[in-house]
C-alpha positions in Angstrom: 44.8 61.5 36.7 44.7 57.9 35.4 42.0 56.8 33.0 39.2 54.8 34.6 39.3 51.1 33.9 36.1 49.7 32.3 34.9 46.3 31.1 36.2 45.2 27.7 33.8 46.0 24.9 31.4 43.2 24.3 32.1 41.6 27.7 29.4 42.7 30.1 28.9 42.8 33.9 25.7 41.1 35.1 24.5 43.3 38.0 22.3 42.2 40.9 19.1 43.7 39.5 19.6 41.4 36.4 21.3 38.4 37.9 18.2 37.1 39.6 16.8 36.4 36.1 19.9 34.4 35.3 19.5 32.4 38.6 15.9 31.7 37.8 16.8 30.5 34.3 19.6 28.3 35.6 17.4 26.7 38.2 14.8 25.7 35.6 17.5 24.5 33.2 19.2 22.2 35.8 15.9 20.6 36.8 14.9 20.2 33.1 18.2 18.5 32.2 18.0 16.2 35.3 14.5 15.1 34.1 16.0 13.9 30.9 18.9 12.1 32.5 21.7 14.5 31.4 24.7 14.9 33.7 26.9 18.0 34.1 30.5 18.2 32.8 32.8 21.2 33.3 35.7 21.9 31.1 38.5 24.6 31.1 37.8 27.9 29.4 41.3 27.7 27.7 42.2 24.9 25.3 44.9 24.1 22.8 44.2 26.0 19.7 44.5 22.9 17.6 41.4 21.4 19.2 39.2 24.1 17.6 41.1 24.2 14.3 40.7 20.5 13.9 37.0 20.3 15.0 35.4 23.5 13.9 37.3 23.7 10.6 40.3 25.8 9.6 38.3 27.6 6.8 35.5 29.0 9.0 34.7 32.5 10.3 35.2 31.3 13.9 38.8 30.0 13.3 39.8 32.6 10.8 38.4 35.7 12.4 36.8 35.3 15.8 38.9 33.2 18.1 40.9 34.8 21.0 44.2 33.0 20.5 47.5 33.7 22.2 50.9 32.1 22.9 51.6 30.8 26.4 54.7 32.7 27.6 56.0 29.8 29.6 55.9 26.9 27.1 55.0 28.7 23.9 51.9 26.7 23.2 49.1 28.2 21.1 46.1 28.5 23.4 42.5 29.7 22.7 39.6 30.9 24.8 36.9 28.4 23.9 34.6 29.8 21.2 32.1 26.9 21.7 31.6 24.0 24.0 31.2 20.8 22.0 34.8 20.3 21.1 35.9 20.7 24.7 33.2 18.3 25.9 34.2 15.6 23.3 37.9 16.1 24.1 37.2 15.6 27.8 35.1 12.5 27.2 37.9 11.0 25.1 40.7 12.0 27.5 38.9 10.4 30.4 37.5 7.4 28.6 33.9 8.2 29.4 32.6 6.2 26.4 34.1 3.0 27.7 31.2 3.0 30.2 28.7 3.3 27.4 26.8 6.2 25.8 26.8 9.4 27.7 24.2 12.2 28.1 26.2 15.3 29.1 25.6 19.0 29.5 27.7 22.1 30.2 27.1 25.7 30.9 29.4 28.7 30.9 31.1 31.6 29.0 32.3 31.3 25.4 34.4 33.9 23.6 34.3 35.2 20.0 35.8 38.4 18.7 32.7 39.7 16.9 31.1 43.1 16.5 29.0 43.5 19.6 25.3 44.0 19.1 22.0 43.0 20.7 22.1 39.3 21.4 25.7 38.9 20.2 28.6 39.6 22.6 32.4 38.8 22.7 31.9 37.0 26.0 28.6 35.2 25.8 27.1 32.3 27.7 25.7 29.0 26.5 24.0 25.8 27.8 25.1 22.9 25.7 23.8 19.3 25.6 25.8 16.5 24.1 24.6 12.9 23.6 27.7 10.8 22.9 27.6 7.2 21.6 24.0 7.3 20.2 23.5 6.5 16.5 19.8 6.5 15.8 17.3 9.3 15.0 15.6 8.8 18.3 18.3 10.7 20.2 18.1 13.5 17.6 14.4 13.7 18.3 14.9 13.7 22.0 17.1 16.7 21.8 14.5 18.6 19.8 11.6 17.5 22.0 13.4 18.5 25.2 14.0 22.0 23.7 10.3 22.3 23.0 9.5 21.5 26.7 12.1 24.0 27.9 10.4 26.9 26.0 7.2 26.0 27.9 9.0 26.0 31.2 10.6 29.3 30.5 7.4 30.9 29.3 8.8 31.6 25.8 6.5 31.5 22.8 6.8 32.1 19.1 10.0 30.1 18.5 10.1 28.3 15.1 11.9 25.0 14.5 13.8 24.5 11.3 15.4 21.1 10.5 17.4 19.7 7.7 20.0 17.0 6.9 23.5 17.3 5.6 23.9 13.6 4.7 27.1 11.6 5.1 30.6 12.6 4.1 30.2 10.9 0.6 27.0 12.9 0.0 28.7 16.2 0.9 31.7 15.3 -1.3 29.4 14.8 -4.3 27.5 18.0 -3.4 30.7 19.9 -2.9 31.9 19.0 -6.4 28.6 20.3 -7.9 28.8 23.5 -5.8 32.3 24.3 -7.0 31.4 23.7 -10.6 28.3 25.9 -10.2 29.9 28.8 -8.3 32.9 28.8 -10.8 30.3 29.7 -13.4 29.2 32.7 -11.3 32.4 33.9 -9.8 31.6 37.5 -10.9 28.7 37.5 -8.3 30.7 36.2 -5.4 32.2 38.4 -2.7 35.8 38.2 -1.4 35.0 35.7 1.4 33.1 33.4 -1.0 35.8 33.5 -3.6 38.4 32.5 -1.0 36.3 29.6 0.1 35.2 28.4 -3.3 37.8 25.6 -3.5 38.3 25.0 0.3 34.8 25.1 1.8 32.1 25.9 -0.7 29.3 24.9 1.7 30.1 28.1 3.7 29.1 30.1 0.7 25.5 28.9 1.2 25.6 30.5 4.7 26.5 33.9 3.4 24.3 36.8 4.5 25.4 39.1 1.7 22.1 40.2 0.1 23.7 40.7 -3.3 24.5 37.0 -3.4 21.1 35.6 -2.4 19.9 35.0 -6.0 22.9 33.0 -7.0 22.8 31.1 -3.7 19.1 30.3 -4.1 19.8 28.8 -7.5 22.7 26.6 -6.4 22.5 22.8 -6.4 20.7 21.4 -3.4 22.2 18.9 -1.0 19.0 16.9 -0.8 19.6 15.8 -4.4 22.9 14.2 -3.4 21.8 12.5 -0.2 22.6 8.8 0.4 19.7 6.5 1.2 20.7 5.8 4.8 20.7 9.6 5.6 17.3 10.0 3.9 15.9 7.1 6.0 17.4 8.7 9.2 15.8 12.0 8.3 12.4 10.6 7.6 12.4 8.6 10.9 13.3 11.9 12.8 10.3 13.6 11.1 8.0 10.8 12.0 8.9 10.9 15.7 8.5 14.7 15.8 5.1 14.6 14.2 3.9 11.8 16.5 5.0 14.0 19.5 3.3 17.1 18.1 6.4 19.1 17.4 5.8 21.5 14.6 8.8 22.1 12.2 9.8 23.5 8.9 12.2 21.8 6.6 14.9 24.3 5.5 17.1 22.7 2.9 19.5 25.7 3.0 20.2 25.3 6.7 23.9 25.2 7.0 25.5 25.1 10.5 28.6 27.3 10.9 30.8 24.4 12.2 32.3 21.9 9.9 31.8 18.8 12.2 28.1 18.4 11.5 26.5 15.6 9.5 23.0 14.3 8.9 20.5 16.0 11.2 20.9 19.8 11.8 18.3 22.1 13.4 17.7 25.6 14.6 15.2 27.3 16.9 14.7 30.8 15.6 12.7 33.9 16.4 11.9 37.2 14.7 11.9 39.1 18.0 15.7 39.7 18.2 16.4 41.4 14.9 19.4 39.9 13.0 20.3 37.5 15.9 17.3 35.2 15.3 18.8 31.8 16.2 18.5 31.1 19.9 19.3 27.4 19.9 21.0 25.2 17.3 22.6 21.8 16.9 22.7 18.5 15.1 24.5 15.3 14.6 28.4 15.2 14.4 29.3 11.6 14.0 32.8 12.3 12.7 34.0 14.7 15.5 35.1 12.0 17.9 37.3 10.4 15.2 38.6 13.8 14.2 39.9 14.4 17.7 40.9 10.8 18.8 41.0 8.7 15.6 38.2 6.3 17.0 34.8 6.7 15.5 31.7 7.2 17.7 28.3 8.7 16.9 27.2 11.9 18.6 24.6 14.6 18.6 24.0 17.8 20.5 23.0 21.5 20.6 23.8 24.7 22.3 21.6 27.6 23.3 22.5 31.3 23.8 21.5 32.3 27.4 21.6 36.1 26.7 19.2 35.6 23.7 16.8 33.4 25.7 16.8 35.9 28.6 15.9 38.7 26.2 12.9 36.6 25.1 11.9 35.9 28.7 12.0 39.6 29.5 9.5 40.2 26.6 7.1 37.6 27.9 4.2 38.3 30.3 5.7 36.2 33.0 7.1 38.5 35.7 10.2 37.2 37.4 10.3 38.9 40.8 13.5 39.9 42.6 14.1 37.7 45.7 13.5 39.5 48.9 14.4 38.6 52.5 11.8 37.0 54.8 13.1 39.0 57.7 15.3 42.1 58.2 16.9 42.2 61.7 16.9 45.6 63.3 18.9 45.9 66.5 19.7 48.8 68.8 21.1 49.0 72.3 24.3 47.8 74.0 23.2 44.2 74.5 21.3 43.8 71.3 23.9 43.0 68.7 25.2 39.7 70.1 21.6 38.5 70.6 20.7 39.7 67.1 23.4 37.6 65.5 22.3 34.5 67.4 18.6 35.1 66.4 19.6 35.6 62.7 21.6 32.4 62.5 18.9 30.4 64.3 16.3 31.6 61.8 18.6 30.8 58.8 19.0 27.3 60.2 15.2 27.0 60.0 15.2 27.8 56.3 14.4 31.5 56.4 16.2 34.2 54.4 17.4 36.7 56.9 19.2 40.0 56.3 21.1 41.4 59.3 21.4 45.1 59.6 25.1 46.2 59.5 26.7 49.6 59.7 24.9 51.1 62.7 22.3 53.9 62.5 19.2 55.0 64.4 16.1 52.8 64.9 14.3 54.9 62.3 17.1 54.6 59.8 17.3 50.9 60.2 13.5 50.5 59.7 13.7 52.6 56.6 16.4 50.2 55.2 14.3 47.2 56.2 11.4 48.5 54.2 13.6 49.3 51.2 14.8 45.6 51.0 11.2 44.4 50.4 11.4 42.1 53.5 8.2 40.7 54.7 9.0 41.3 58.3 11.3 43.3 60.6 12.7 41.4 63.6 13.3 44.1 66.2 15.8 43.5 69.0 16.6 46.0 71.7 17.7 45.7 75.3 14.2 44.9 76.5 13.9 42.0 74.0 17.3 40.7 75.2 16.3 40.8 78.9 13.0 39.0 78.1 14.7 36.6 75.7 12.1 37.5 73.1 11.9 39.3 69.8 9.5 41.8 68.3 8.1 40.7 65.0 6.7 43.6 62.8 4.9 42.8 59.5 6.1 45.2 56.8 3.7 44.2 54.0 0.5 43.6 55.9 -1.7 45.9 58.0 -1.3 43.8 61.2 0.2 44.8 64.5 3.7 43.9 65.7 4.0 41.4 68.5 6.6 40.2 71.1 7.1 36.5 70.7 9.6 33.8 71.5 12.2 33.2 68.9 11.2 29.6 68.4 7.7 30.7 67.2 8.9 33.1 64.5 9.2 30.3 61.9 5.6 29.3 62.4 4.4 32.9 62.2 6.5 33.8 59.1 5.7 30.5 57.4 
């Protein structure tokens, strides 16, 4: 007997008992983004591998260890399942000349793929909503992204998220800082793990992001980027803080905040929680003014963030806000030789009037059909037999209220169901 085929580890089915929460989340998110003027963009799941190597950075965990990369059998191109959405969004904006029409507020949603060890809040296929503001240079757009996140947590009924912000400065600042980091870590090579030693001369900033507890003391004593910042970046960061304070957004400054993607500069931020164990970051982003030039050669400012849907849903489940499963307004029960054709017509009529109607299928006795009607949670059963067909009426039976059933004209059902 052949082995049963199951889903790939870390790539999960979302079943109907759970998907209603996803739909609820998506409806809130689409309305929230529209309120801020962001428009939807949809990009392919598969991209050329070079897009992510060039944008994310060759010496990063994502590119080195986590990407799903394969060779196209037809043209032998190296292709990759997207591990994040920003690079694809920027590539599409460049390819289709969107910035020629002026700055763009864009958002995307969908699955991303990273070959990680599956655990709570971290999967190999995971889902993100990402927001990208392309062509905006000032701290005001940085602040907008953070403020709109704060509003979303209220809309979703999520509490207890903490905002951390920092600045990475410009490329010259990081070059100065990089030189100091290399010099410092060279003096402490005996305390670095294998990954950090490998990155010492290629990407020393990544060492600061290490979660190795044996390295935390040496990392804590490392030179701080704030000491190498350029004046313009400092002014940008101070303006951002001013706007957030004026709008009542509470934040902590975390000078060790290092995003895991190489394209960030200046503003970086994370929304974190202590309710999800090790996977505490639920939303993160920042400014990436150099990414457009990295991909196209033409410079343009940009800023954005991405949030993990699975992690936010986990927080929503822990909240006191109960998200109820959708139930039908009406379940159509039909029995008798003439009833089925009339039942179909009645069901379609009521759907055209905006009601959610489930039509009984599969036969069965009247008693069995009523049992199924009750199991769906429907508010009413619409009963149709030969008598109803002959009278051109329907019998409307409340299933959740202690009131009597009644024979009524079909046209009045929408008024009675409300």
